[in-house]
C-alpha positions as CSV (number, residue, x, y, z in Angstrom):
1,M,76.3,73.5,61.2
2,N,72.7,73.3,60.0
3,Q,70.8,75.6,57.7
4,R,69.2,77.5,60.5
5,H,72.6,78.4,61.9
6,K,73.8,79.5,58.5
7,L,70.8,81.7,57.9
8,G,71.2,83.3,61.4
9,Y,74.8,84.2,60.6
10,L,73.8,85.6,57.2
11,L,71.1,87.8,58.6
12,T,73.4,89.0,61.4
13,A,76.1,89.9,58.9
14,L,73.6,91.7,56.6
15,V,72.3,93.9,59.5
16,V,75.4,94.5,61.5
17,L,78.1,95.0,58.8
18,P,76.4,98.1,57.2
19,I,75.8,99.7,60.6
20,F,79.4,98.8,61.6
21,A,80.7,100.5,58.5
22,L,78.6,103.6,59.1
23,G,79.9,103.7,62.7
24,L,83.5,103.4,61.5
25,I,83.0,106.3,59.1
26,G,81.6,108.4,61.9
27,L,84.4,107.5,64.3
28,H,87.0,108.3,61.5
29,A,85.4,111.7,61.0
30,L,85.4,112.2,64.8
31,N,89.1,111.2,65.1
32,A,90.1,113.5,62.2
33,D,88.2,116.5,63.8
34,L,89.8,115.7,67.2
35,K,93.3,115.7,65.6
36,T,92.6,119.0,63.9
37,Y,91.5,120.5,67.2
38,Q,94.6,119.2,69.0
39,L,96.9,120.7,66.3
40,Q,95.1,124.0,66.6
41,E,95.3,123.9,70.4
42,S,99.0,123.1,70.2
43,K,99.6,126.0,67.8
44,E,97.8,128.4,70.1
45,A,99.7,127.1,73.1
46,N,103.0,127.7,71.4
47,L,102.0,131.2,70.3
48,E,101.0,132.0,73.9
49,L,104.4,130.8,75.3
50,I,106.2,132.9,72.6
51,R,104.2,135.9,73.8
52,V,105.2,135.3,77.4
53,D,108.8,134.7,76.4
54,S,109.0,138.0,74.5
55,K,107.7,139.8,77.6
56,I,110.3,138.2,79.8
57,T,113.0,139.2,77.3
58,A,111.8,142.8,77.5
59,F,111.8,142.6,81.3
60,M,115.4,141.5,81.2
61,N,116.4,144.4,79.0
62,D,114.8,146.9,81.3
63,Y,116.3,145.1,84.3
64,K,119.8,145.3,82.7
65,S,119.5,148.9,81.9
66,S,118.4,150.0,85.4
67,F,121.2,148.2,87.3
68,K,123.9,149.3,84.8
69,K,123.2,153.0,85.4
70,N,122.9,152.4,89.1
71,I,126.3,150.6,89.4
72,E,128.2,153.1,87.3
73,T,126.7,155.9,89.5
74,V,127.9,154.3,92.8
75,H,131.3,153.5,91.2
76,E,131.8,157.2,90.6
77,Q,131.3,157.9,94.3
78,G,134.6,156.3,95.1
79,A,136.1,153.3,96.9
80,W,134.2,154.1,100.2
81,A,130.9,153.8,98.5
82,L,131.9,150.6,96.8
83,R,133.0,149.1,100.1
84,C,129.7,150.0,101.6
85,T,127.8,148.4,98.8
86,F,127.3,145.2,100.7
87,Q,127.0,146.7,104.2
88,E,123.5,147.1,105.6
89,S,124.5,150.4,107.5
90,C,125.7,152.3,104.4
91,P,123.2,154.8,103.0
92,Q,124.7,154.4,99.6
93,K,124.1,150.6,99.6
94,L,122.6,149.3,96.4
95,N,119.4,147.2,96.5
96,N,119.8,143.4,96.9
97,R,119.9,142.7,93.1
98,F,123.5,141.7,93.3
99,T,125.7,139.3,95.2
100,L,128.9,140.8,93.9
101,I,130.1,143.7,91.8
102,V,133.6,143.6,90.1
103,S,135.2,146.5,88.2
104,F,138.4,146.8,86.1
105,D,140.2,149.9,84.8
106,R,141.1,150.5,81.1
107,F,144.3,148.5,81.6
108,G,142.5,145.4,82.9
109,D,143.6,145.9,86.5
110,Q,141.0,145.0,89.2
111,I,139.7,148.1,91.0
112,Y,136.9,146.5,93.1
113,P,137.0,144.5,95.2
114,P,140.6,145.7,96.0
115,K,143.2,143.0,95.9
116,E,144.3,143.8,99.4
117,T,141.5,141.8,101.2
118,T,140.1,143.2,104.4
119,S,137.8,141.5,106.8
120,Q,135.0,143.7,105.6
121,L,135.3,142.3,102.1
122,Y,136.2,138.7,102.9
123,S,132.8,137.4,101.8
124,E,133.1,139.3,98.5
125,M,136.6,138.0,97.8
126,G,135.4,134.4,98.6
127,K,132.6,134.9,96.0
128,L,135.0,136.3,93.5
129,R,137.2,133.2,93.8
130,R,134.3,130.9,93.2
131,I,133.2,132.6,90.0
132,A,136.7,133.4,88.8
133,S,136.4,131.0,85.8
134,S,133.0,132.2,84.7
135,L,134.2,135.9,85.2
136,S,137.3,135.3,83.0
137,T,135.1,133.7,80.3
138,A,132.7,136.6,80.3
139,K,135.5,139.2,80.1
140,E,137.1,137.3,77.2
141,N,133.8,137.1,75.3
142,L,133.3,140.8,75.9
143,S,136.8,141.7,74.6
144,R,136.0,140.0,71.3
145,L,133.0,142.2,70.6
146,P,133.1,145.5,68.7
147,L,133.1,148.7,70.8
148,L,129.4,149.3,70.5
149,D,128.5,145.7,71.4
150,R,130.9,145.9,74.4
151,K,128.9,148.8,75.7
152,N,125.7,146.8,75.3
153,G,127.4,144.1,77.4
154,V,127.4,140.3,77.4
155,W,125.6,137.8,79.6
156,S,127.2,134.7,81.1
157,N,126.1,132.2,83.7
158,Y,127.5,129.7,86.2
159,L,125.9,126.7,87.9
160,T,125.5,126.1,91.6
161,P,123.6,123.3,93.4
162,K,120.6,125.7,93.6
163,G,120.6,126.3,89.8
164,H,122.0,128.8,87.3
165,N,123.2,132.2,88.3
166,L,123.6,135.1,85.9
167,L,126.7,137.2,85.3
168,Y,126.7,140.4,83.2
169,C,129.7,142.4,82.0
170,W,129.9,145.6,80.0
171,L,132.1,148.5,79.0
172,G,131.1,151.6,81.0
173,K,132.3,155.1,81.6
174,K,136.0,155.9,81.2
175,N,136.3,152.6,79.4
176,F,136.0,150.8,82.7
177,T,134.8,147.2,82.6
178,Y,132.0,146.4,85.1
179,C,130.7,142.9,86.0
180,A,127.7,142.2,88.2
181,V,126.7,138.9,89.7
182,I,122.9,138.9,89.8
183,N,121.2,137.7,93.0
184,R,119.2,134.7,91.8
185,N,116.5,135.0,94.5
186,S,116.0,138.7,93.8
187,L,115.8,138.2,90.1
188,I,113.1,135.5,90.6
189,E,111.1,137.6,92.9
190,E,111.1,140.6,90.5
191,L,110.3,138.3,87.6
192,Q,107.4,136.7,89.6
193,T,106.0,140.1,90.3
194,F,106.3,141.2,86.7
195,L,104.7,138.0,85.3
196,T,101.9,138.0,87.8
197,S,101.0,141.6,86.9
198,I,100.8,141.0,83.2
199,E,99.4,137.4,83.1
200,S,96.8,137.4,85.9
201,E,94.0,138.4,83.5
202,Q,95.6,137.5,80.1
203,T,94.7,133.8,79.9
204,S,92.5,131.1,81.5
205,N,95.2,128.5,80.8
206,H,97.8,127.5,83.3
207,I,101.4,128.6,82.5
208,R,104.4,128.0,84.7
209,L,108.1,128.7,84.7
210,L,110.6,126.0,85.8
211,D,114.3,125.8,86.4
212,I,116.6,122.9,85.4
213,H,115.7,121.0,88.6
214,Y,112.0,121.2,87.7
215,N,111.3,123.6,90.6
216,I,108.4,125.8,89.8
217,L,109.6,129.4,89.8
218,W,106.3,131.0,88.9
219,Q,102.8,129.9,87.9
220,N,99.6,131.9,87.1
221,K,97.1,129.2,88.2
222,N,96.8,126.5,90.8
223,N,94.0,124.5,89.1
224,Y,95.6,122.5,86.4
225,S,96.0,119.0,84.9
226,D,99.3,117.2,84.4
227,K,99.0,117.2,80.6
228,I,101.4,119.6,78.9
229,S,100.0,121.4,75.9
230,A,103.3,123.1,74.9
231,E,106.7,123.9,76.3
232,R,109.4,126.3,75.4
233,Q,113.0,127.2,76.5
234,L,113.3,130.9,77.4
235,S,115.3,133.1,75.1
236,Y,118.8,134.3,75.9
237,P,120.0,134.9,78.6
238,L,117.5,132.8,80.5
239,Y,117.7,129.9,78.1
240,F,118.3,127.5,81.1
241,W,114.7,128.0,82.3
242,R,111.6,126.9,80.4
243,L,107.9,127.7,80.1
244,E,105.1,125.1,80.1
245,R,101.4,125.5,79.4
246,L,99.2,122.9,81.0
247,Q,95.6,122.1,80.2
248,N,92.9,123.5,82.5
249,A,91.7,120.9,84.9
250,N,88.1,122.1,84.5
251,A,88.2,122.0,80.7
252,T,87.6,118.9,78.6
253,S,90.6,117.6,76.7
254,N,88.5,116.1,73.9
255,K,86.5,119.0,72.4
256,Y,84.8,118.3,69.2
257,P,81.7,119.6,67.3
258,L,78.3,118.5,68.7
259,T,77.2,117.5,65.2
260,L,79.7,114.7,65.2
261,V,78.6,113.7,68.7
262,A,75.0,113.6,67.6
263,L,76.0,111.5,64.6
264,T,78.4,109.1,66.2
265,L,76.8,108.3,69.6
266,P,73.4,107.1,68.2
267,I,75.2,105.0,65.6
268,A,77.5,103.4,68.2
269,S,74.6,102.8,70.5
270,L,72.5,101.2,67.7
271,L,75.4,99.1,66.7
272,I,76.0,97.8,70.2
273,F,72.3,97.1,70.7
274,L,71.8,95.2,67.4
275,A,75.0,93.3,67.9
276,F,74.0,92.3,71.4
277,T,70.5,91.3,70.3
278,L,71.5,89.3,67.3
279,F,74.4,87.5,68.8
280,K,72.6,86.7,72.0
281,G,70.4,84.2,70.2
282,Q,73.4,82.7,68.5
283,K,75.5,82.6,71.7
284,K,73.3,79.9,73.3
285,V,73.4,77.7,70.2
286,L,77.1,78.0,69.9
287,A,77.6,77.4,73.6
288,E,75.6,74.2,73.4
289,A,77.5,73.0,70.3
290,N,80.8,73.7,72.0
291,E,79.7,71.9,75.1
292,R,78.7,68.9,73.1
293,A,82.1,68.9,71.3
294,N,84.0,69.4,74.5
295,F,82.0,66.7,76.2
296,A,82.7,64.2,73.3
297,A,86.4,65.0,73.2
298,S,86.7,64.8,77.0
299,I,85.0,61.5,77.2
300,S,87.2,60.2,74.3
301,H,90.3,61.4,76.2
302,E,89.4,60.0,79.6
303,L,88.3,56.6,78.2
304,R,91.4,56.1,76.0
305,T,93.8,55.3,78.9
306,P,91.8,52.6,80.6
307,L,90.8,51.1,77.3
308,T,94.5,51.0,76.3
309,N,95.4,49.3,79.6
310,L,92.6,46.7,79.2
311,Q,93.9,45.8,75.7
312,L,97.5,45.8,76.9
313,Y,96.9,43.5,79.9
314,A,94.7,41.3,77.9
315,D,97.6,40.8,75.4
316,L,99.9,40.0,78.3
317,I,97.6,37.4,79.6
318,R,97.2,35.9,76.1
319,N,101.0,35.7,75.9
320,K,101.3,33.9,79.2
321,I,98.6,31.2,78.4
322,P,99.9,28.3,76.2
323,S,98.7,28.1,72.7
324,P,96.1,25.4,71.7
325,E,98.9,23.3,70.3
326,N,100.7,23.3,73.7
327,M,97.6,23.0,76.0
328,S,99.3,20.2,77.8
329,A,102.0,22.5,79.0
330,Q,101.8,23.5,82.6
331,L,101.8,27.2,83.7
332,S,104.6,28.1,86.1
333,I,103.9,29.6,89.5
334,E,105.4,32.9,88.4
335,A,103.3,33.0,85.2
336,T,100.2,32.2,87.2
337,K,100.9,35.0,89.7
338,E,101.4,37.4,86.8
339,I,98.1,36.3,85.1
340,V,96.3,36.9,88.5
341,K,97.9,40.3,88.8
342,Y,97.0,41.3,85.2
343,T,93.5,40.0,85.8
344,D,93.2,42.2,88.9
345,I,94.4,45.2,86.9
346,I,91.8,44.5,84.2
347,A,89.1,44.3,86.8
348,S,90.3,47.6,88.4
349,E,90.5,49.4,85.1
350,T,87.0,48.0,84.2
351,T,85.7,49.5,87.4
352,R,87.3,52.8,86.7
353,L,86.0,52.8,83.2
354,S,82.5,52.1,84.5
355,E,82.8,55.0,86.9
356,M,83.8,57.3,84.0
357,V,80.8,56.2,82.0
358,N,78.5,56.9,84.9
359,N,80.0,60.3,85.3
360,A,79.6,60.9,81.6
361,L,75.9,60.0,81.8
362,T,75.4,62.3,84.7
363,I,76.9,65.2,82.8
364,A,75.0,64.4,79.7
365,K,71.7,64.5,81.8
366,G,72.7,68.0,83.0
367,T,73.3,67.1,86.6
368,H,76.6,67.5,88.5
369,P,77.7,65.9,91.8
370,T,77.7,68.4,94.6
371,S,81.0,67.3,96.1
372,R,83.8,64.8,95.4
373,K,83.9,61.6,97.3
374,K,86.8,61.1,99.7
375,I,87.9,57.8,101.1
376,K,90.5,56.7,103.6
377,A,93.7,55.8,101.7
378,I,97.5,56.1,101.7
379,P,98.5,58.6,99.0
380,D,101.8,56.9,98.3
381,H,100.1,53.6,97.8
382,I,97.7,55.2,95.3
383,I,100.7,56.7,93.4
384,E,102.6,53.4,93.4
385,E,99.6,51.4,92.3
386,T,98.7,53.8,89.5
387,V,102.3,53.8,88.2
388,S,102.4,50.0,88.4
389,K,99.3,49.7,86.3
390,L,100.8,52.0,83.6
391,S,104.3,50.5,83.8
392,P,104.0,48.3,80.7
393,L,102.9,51.3,78.7
394,L,105.5,53.7,80.3
395,K,108.4,51.3,79.9
396,K,108.1,51.5,76.1
397,Q,108.7,55.3,76.1
398,I,110.1,56.4,79.5
399,E,113.7,55.6,80.4
400,K,113.4,55.7,84.2
401,I,110.9,56.6,86.9
402,T,112.2,57.7,90.3
403,F,110.2,58.5,93.5
404,N,110.4,60.8,96.5
405,L,107.2,59.9,98.3
406,Q,106.7,61.3,101.8
407,T,103.0,60.5,102.5
408,P,103.0,56.9,103.7
409,Y,100.1,57.4,106.1
410,E,96.3,57.2,105.8
411,V,94.3,60.3,105.0
412,E,90.9,61.1,103.6
413,I,91.5,61.9,99.9
414,D,89.7,61.8,96.6
415,R,91.4,58.7,95.3
416,S,89.6,58.8,91.9
417,A,90.8,62.4,91.3
418,L,94.4,61.6,92.3
419,E,94.5,58.6,90.1
420,Q,93.1,60.4,87.1
421,I,95.4,63.4,87.6
422,L,98.5,61.2,87.9
423,V,97.4,59.2,84.8
424,N,97.0,62.4,82.8
425,L,100.4,63.8,83.9
426,L,102.2,60.6,83.1
427,D,100.4,60.4,79.8
428,N,101.5,63.9,79.1
429,A,105.1,63.1,80.0
430,R,105.0,60.0,77.9
431,K,104.1,62.0,74.8
432,Y,106.2,65.1,75.3
433,A,109.2,63.7,77.3
434,A,109.8,60.4,75.6
435,D,113.1,58.6,76.2
436,T,113.8,60.8,79.3
437,N,113.4,60.3,83.1
438,I,110.4,61.1,85.3
439,R,110.5,62.0,89.0
440,I,107.3,61.7,91.2
441,S,107.2,63.4,94.6
442,S,104.6,63.8,97.3
443,K,104.2,65.6,100.6
444,I,101.5,66.8,103.0
445,E,101.5,70.2,104.7
446,G,98.5,70.7,107.1
447,E,95.4,69.8,105.1
448,V,97.0,70.0,101.6
449,F,98.5,67.1,99.7
450,T,101.0,68.0,97.0
451,L,101.9,65.9,94.1
452,T,104.9,66.9,91.8
453,V,105.7,65.2,88.5
454,R,108.9,66.4,86.9
455,D,110.2,65.4,83.5
456,W,113.4,66.1,81.5
457,G,111.8,66.6,78.1
458,P,111.8,69.7,75.9
459,S,111.2,73.0,77.7
460,F,108.3,75.2,76.7
461,S,107.9,79.0,76.7
462,K,106.2,81.2,79.3
463,N,103.3,81.8,76.9
464,N,102.8,78.0,76.6
465,I,102.7,77.8,80.4
466,R,99.7,80.1,80.5
467,S,97.8,78.3,77.8
468,I,98.5,74.6,78.3
469,F,95.6,74.2,80.8
470,K,93.1,75.5,78.3
471,P,90.9,72.8,76.7
472,F,92.2,71.6,73.3
473,S,95.5,73.3,73.9
474,Q,98.4,71.4,72.4
475,R,102.1,72.0,71.6
476,P,103.0,72.9,68.1
477,K,103.3,70.1,65.5
478,G,106.6,68.3,65.5
479,E,107.3,68.5,69.3
480,A,105.4,65.3,70.0
481,K,102.9,62.9,68.6
482,R,99.6,64.6,68.9
483,D,97.3,61.6,69.6
484,G,94.9,63.4,72.0
485,F,92.6,66.4,72.1
486,G,94.5,68.6,74.4
487,L,92.2,67.9,77.4
488,G,94.5,66.0,79.8
489,L,95.8,69.1,81.7
490,A,92.4,70.8,81.5
491,V,90.9,67.7,83.3
492,C,93.7,67.9,85.9
493,E,92.9,71.5,86.6
494,Q,89.1,70.8,86.9
495,L,89.6,67.9,89.3
496,A,92.1,69.9,91.4
497,K,89.6,72.8,91.7
498,E,86.8,70.4,92.7
499,N,89.1,69.3,95.6
500,D,89.7,72.9,96.7
501,G,93.2,72.8,95.2
502,F,95.1,73.9,92.1
503,V,97.5,72.7,89.5
504,K,100.4,74.7,88.0
505,A,103.3,74.2,85.6
506,E,106.9,75.5,85.9
507,Q,109.9,75.4,83.6
508,A,112.5,73.0,85.0
509,N,115.4,73.8,82.5
510,P,115.3,71.3,80.9
511,G,111.8,69.9,81.0
512,A,108.8,70.8,83.0
513,R,107.5,70.4,86.6
514,F,103.8,70.0,87.3
515,I,102.6,70.7,90.9
516,V,99.1,69.6,92.0
517,A,97.6,70.5,95.4
518,L,94.5,68.7,96.8
519,K,92.7,69.3,100.0
520,I,92.7,66.3,102.3
521,K,91.8,65.4,105.9
522,P,94.7,63.9,107.9
523,I,93.7,60.9,110.0
524,N,96.7,59.3,111.5
525,Q,100.5,59.7,110.7
526,I,102.4,56.5,110.9
527,N,106.1,56.5,111.4
528,K,107.7,55.3,108.2
529,N,110.3,53.2,110.1
530,K,107.6,51.3,112.0
């Protein structure tokens, strides 16, 4: 980093940091004010629900008083009037507030419905059997109360698939005990009418009443959001229902003083503008520096393998040739063939090295090839030749290499890309899966050639799978000898993309599986057995 870069960073820090600090102060003040508003709003919402709850409690007291007097009056008219209570044709019929009325004399004997069941009272007796347990509990609770409290009565409830139903028992005239099973639908209708009459003009907020199944029993508005400002269970006896207050859909949920808006927004805007302006100039410089570093590292990585092979095969040739002291010794036919083979490999690696240098010069000049060159070749032969060239190096660290090659026919393929990808994957396996096996597979489906390299080395985490294709990405120290720059897999991915393909990694448990897809053009499929 030169002095100009350092000065640029210093000026950026001197300008941006004070503005950033000022913006943080403004945002902190804004956040504190917003929290204060939210607390105040929550408090007001809870007070509003308490007010509605108290009105519902008053409604239930009036509701109870009216039907108590009504039931006792009808009861005094005699059994005929009681039997007509649930018949539509009886003029003495009570309103539809109840689904059942039960009465007991001072000795606890049931008066109504009479124990001798008639067809007229069959439905009432059936209802009585269904609520027998709840009725018994209510009577027992009533008997435990002082005389005055027994006259005031006791609420109970029982649950049906539709929801809770109320049951009310009290000590009435002549010390008779009366119990009324409230008609749930009738109670809801009367409560809806009552709440609508008192809440229609009381508040602009949305309030609703729900049962245990989240069914809406009543609401005062239809225009509302889904955000709950406050909620409250109703007081006894309707404690199984609850009230909710929701925010108004037309109202903003983030109200705060305009002074803070006037302070914070300009600061934030200025901060963004200055940061963008100052860092824009530095971004280009940093990008160029990173490109140069990436370029140098990439060239170093790509050139290392052919250079290593050149040195390796040169050493092998040197070992095959007799020493000056034994120049008279004759080379065997086998040794001569091996020297020719090694010489051919050196020539091939020299050609590949020259191609890499030419590509590097092209990149350095700022020009890029428009498309990858494809030639007619047999993919399996390319794989076998590449592995053969690397075999002296791989034998030192890889226990065994097996093949499952299924592309023994000629296609148009980017030979250079396939070779480089396979070299990088084998080099990766050599470093991270030493002393294990490697399996290489190939296949063609349509116009896609797939290469799979599977090793039995240490597994890596899912987080590593997502990051290993990034340039300079390497495994943690200690897992393998880190003799590269972390560019091998990044180069594989780039070459695959240039061939309209992809490369991906999978956990193999143990080890890893790398799958490479390259677009090819099939020419002629040759039967493997021919």
